[in-house]
N, C-alpha and C positions, 0 to 999 in steps of 0.2 A: 340822232336817230339813224337807223340803218336805211339804206336806199331800197333794199328789197327784203322780203321775208327769208330768202335763202342766205343773205348775209347774216341775219339774226340767228338762224338755225346753225350755220357754220360756227359762229362764235360760241354758242352753247355746246355744240359737239366738241369743239376744241378743249373746252373746260373738262369734259368727260375724258378726252384722250390724255390730258395732262394730270389726271387724278390718280395715276398708278394702275389704271384698269388694264386687264389683259383682253377684255372684250368690250366693244362699244357697239351698241345697236341704235339704228335710226329707223323710225317708222314715219312714213309720210302718207297721209290720207287726204284726198280731196272728196268732199261730200257735196252732192247736188240734190238739194231738197226740193227745189222748184227753180224755174228760170230766173227768179230774182233773189234766190237765197242759196249761196254757195259758201262752203267753208274750206279752209286750208288748215289741217291739223298736223302736228308733229309730236313725236316723243323721242327723246334722247335718253338712253339708259346705259349706265356703265356699272362695272363691278369693282370700282376703285375704292379708295380709302373712305369715302363717304364723309358725312358731317355729323357733329354732335348736335343735340337739340338746340344749344345756344348758337352754334354756327348757322344752323338752319333758320333760326329765328331772325338773324341779322343778315342773311344772304342777299336780300333785296336792297340793303342799304349800301349805296355806292361808296360811302366814306368809312365803311368797316373793312379793314384789310389786314390780313395776317402778316404782311410784309415778307413772306417767305417765297411765294410763287413768283411775284414780280416786285422785288425790293425797291425798284426805282419809281413805282407807281404809287400815287396817293389815293387813287380811287379805282374801283372796278365797275364798269358800266354795262357789261353784257346782260346780266339778269335784270337790272333796273330798266334797260331798254326793252327787254322782252315784256316786262310788266306794263310799262307805259304803252307800248305798241298794242298789246293785246287789249288792254282796258279802253284805249282811245278808239279802237276799231270794232267795238262791240263783241269782242272775243273774251278769252279767259286764259288762265295759266294755273299750273300747280306744280309743286315740287315735293318729292319724298326723298329722304336720305337717312342713313344710319351708319354709325361707325362700322367699318369693315363690311358694309352691306352694299355700298355703292349709292348712286344717285339717279333718280329719274326726274326729268323735266318735261312737262307737256305744255303745249301752247295751241290755242285755237283762235282763228281769225276769220271774220266775216268778210268774204271777198267782195260782197256787194256794198260794203261800207266805204264811203268816199275817203275816209281816213286810213284805210288799209293800204300799206305799200304794195307794189306789184310783187307777184310771187318770185320772179327772177329766173335765173338759169339753173334748173334742177340738175341736169347732167353735169354741169360745171361744179356744182356743190357736191354732188356724189363723188366726183373725181378727187376734189380737194380733201374730203373726209377720208376717202380710201388711202390717201397718201400721208395722213397724220402719223407722226412718230409716236410710239408708245404701245398702243394695243396690238396684240398678236392677231386678233381677229376683229374685223369690222363687218357687221351684217346690216344691209340696207333693205328695207321692205317698202314697196310702193303699192298703195291700195287706192281704190276708187269706191266710194260709198261703203267702206269697210271691207270690201272684197280684195284679197291679195291678188295683185296683177303680176308682179315679178319680185324676185329676191336676188340680191347680189351678195356674195361672200368674198372677202378679200383673199382668203387662202385659195379658193377655187380660181380666182383670177390670176394669182401668182402661179399656180400650177399650169394654167393654160397659156399665159402670156410671158412668164418669166418675171424677173424683178420689175416692179411697177415704176421704179425710178429711171429705168432705161428709156431713152428717147423713143425707140421703136415701140416699146410696150406702152408708153404714155399715149402715143398716137393711136394705137389699136384700142386702148382703154377708152379714150375720148370718143372714137368712132363707134364703139360698141354701146356706150352709155347714151350717146345722142340717138343712135338708131332705135334702141328699144323705147326711148321716150317718144321719138317721132312716130313709131309704129302705134304707140298708145294713142297719140293725138289723132292720127289718121284713121283710127278705128280698126286697124288690123289686129290690135289686141283688144281685150274687153274694155269697153268704154261706155258710159251711160248714153242711151239713145235719146 
């Protein structure tokens, strides 16, 4: 099992980045229904090669492997871990895909459930996903109670910071991501009262 929800989301997003997609979208929403009911929701969407109906049917089976993406692996555990974590924590998941249409994976976790892993390092996850090889564009949207708080686009960051692989750009990227999330937590951005 993953240590944090961000580890799980990063794994799912990496699958999207490796699917031949030129665009990868990540949506994160934290919903506060009451003091004792909070949810963490994510959606990873790519416009990659997608899956056939048969592949989609067996996508959650860890022992069904095409042998192409990772020929040395006998099992794939990313999606089964998502399913197990969501179901054990009072949440849910869903996946849609079609050949040449891409894939969308959604997960929902009850943060008040004792079996839900901690959320983890959101800015660190965003940085990692922005650095994935493959997609020309990565769009990250951060919402609270369904209201968009901020959006980050890889191409805009490259325009402002230069190549994200450079050490100086990485430091600036990390500082920027942590500052906007910190401002959100401090209440300087919109946050539920």
